[in-house]
N, C-alpha and C positions, 0 to 999 in steps of 0.2 A: 370951781370950773368956770372958765370964761364963756361968753355968749357963743362964740364960733365953735367951741368944743361941744357945747350942748346941741347945737344945730347938727354938727357932724355925727354925734352919737344918735340923735333922733333919725337922721338919714340912714345910717347903717342899720339901725334897728328896724325901721319901717320897710326898707328895701330888701334886706337880706335875712335878718334874724327872725322877724315876725311877718314875713311875706304873707299877704292875705290868701294867695292861691295855694302855695306849697306848704305853708305851716298851719294856716287856719282853715284851709279847704273851702274858702269862699270865692265865688266867681268862677266856678269850674265850667259852667255852661259856655260862656264865651271863650274860655281858655281852650277847651277842646274844639268848639265849633268854628271859631274864627282863625285858628292857628294853622290853616292849610296853606295859606299864601302869605308871604312876608309883607307885601304892601297893604293888604287888608288888615293884617295883625297890627302893623304900625299905625294905621288910621284909627283902628278901634282903640289902641292904647292911648293915642293922643286925645281921643274923645273921652275916655275914662279918666285920664289925668285932669282934664278940664272939669268934668262933672264932679269928681271926687274933691277937687280943690274948692270949687264953688259951693258944693254941698256942705263942706266943712265950714265955710264962711257963714252961710245962711242958717244952717242948723244950729251952730253955736250961738248966733244972735237970737234965733227963735227960742232956744232953750233958756238962755241967760236973761233976756229982756221980756219974754212973753210967758213962757210956760212956768218958770220958777216963781216970778213975782205974783202971778195969779193962781198959783197952786194947781196948775193944769198938767203936771208931769205925766199923768196917765194918758194924755193925748200925744205923747212924744212920738210913738211909732207912726201914727197917722200923719202928724205934722211933718215928720221927716220924709215919709214916702211922697206926700204931696209936693214938697219942695224939690225932691229929686226928680219926680215926674215932670215938673215944670222946667227944670234945667235940661233934662233930656230932650224935651220938645224943642227947646231953643237950639240945642246942639244939632238936632236932626234937621231943623229948618236951615241952619247955617251950612251944614255939610251938603244938603240937597241943592242949595243955590250956588255954593262955591266949588264943590267937587262932585259932580253928578256920577262920575265913574266910581269913586269911592263909596258914595251913597248906595249905588247899585250892588257893589261887591259885598258890602256889609249886610245888606238885605235885612232879614228879620232880627239880626243880632243888635242892630243899633237901637231900636225901641226897647229891646230887652235889657238895656242898661238900667232902665227904670226899676226892673225887678232884680238887678244884679245885687246879690246879697253883700258883695264886697263894698259897694258904695254905701249901703245902709249900715254895714258893719263899721266902716270908718267913722261915720257920723255918730253912731252910738258909742264907739270906743273913745272918741274925743270928749264926749260928755262924761262917760264913766271914769276916764283917766284924769278928769278935771284939768285938762290943758287950758292955758290961757288962750286968748284970741289968736295970737301969733303962733303958738304951739299947735293949735287945732288946724290952722291953715297949712303949716309946714308938714304936719302929720298926714293930712289929706294929700298934699302934693307928693310927698315921698312914697306914700302907699300907692298912689297912681303910677309913679315911676317904677316901683317894684312890680306892679301888675303888668305894665308895659314890657318890662325887662323879660319876665318869664314868658309872656305871650310871644314876643319876638324871637326869643331863644327856641321855643317850641316850634314856631313857624319855620325857622331856619332848619331845624332838624327834620321836620316833616317834609320840607321841600327836597332835601337831600335824600330822604328815604324813598321818595317817588321815583328816583333814578336808580336806586339800589335794588339788588336782588333780595327780595324779602320772600320767605316761604308763603305760599298762597293763604294758608290758614292764619297768618299773622298780619296780612295786609289790612290797612284801614285802621279801625278802632282798636284792635288788640295791640298793635305795635305802639299806637299813640298812648295807650294806658301804661304800657311798660316804660316808655320814655318819661311819661309824667311821674311815675313812681321813682325812676332813677334820678330825675331832677329834684324831687322832694327829698330824697336821701342825700343828694349833694348839698342842698341848701340846709339840711339838718346839721351839717358840719359847722355852719355859722352860729348855731345855738350856743356854742361854748364861749362866744365872745362876751366879755363883760366890760362895762364902762364905768 
């Protein structure tokens, strides 16, 4: 398999087949919480792409050059969470300075990227899958793209539902959960893809 085919296979797998939100059920809090408006969903998605990619870089380096050589693998979770928290603080400061409206619309969900299990999940998956440095970066990038894709899709559907006639008992969270289940079933169709 040539290099570009491997990258394409990794992209399809991370975005569609093994989507963190719909297949692994990680990152559901921002998926449901931020998906009410398309602009805030896109902003959150971009922040998550950046954090997942950078977390993949730093956690791979920490695991490979610090934890394994000094036999400190048992500190993996703590080291990864501290790295992710630092990156989220950086992103939060940048968004607050460059896009105050987006910062305000994201509200509490921006600092919650620190505890977003999808970000920690991709960092741990990179180590467990024994990706090389480039593979870890690409897996983090594509996992972030998959997260953003489903977040934006959900926001688009929920914005349309605000204008639709929905039975009163189904308004809000009930219809959001039904849509999320339908999207998960649709993405399950990609599970049959083999490379």
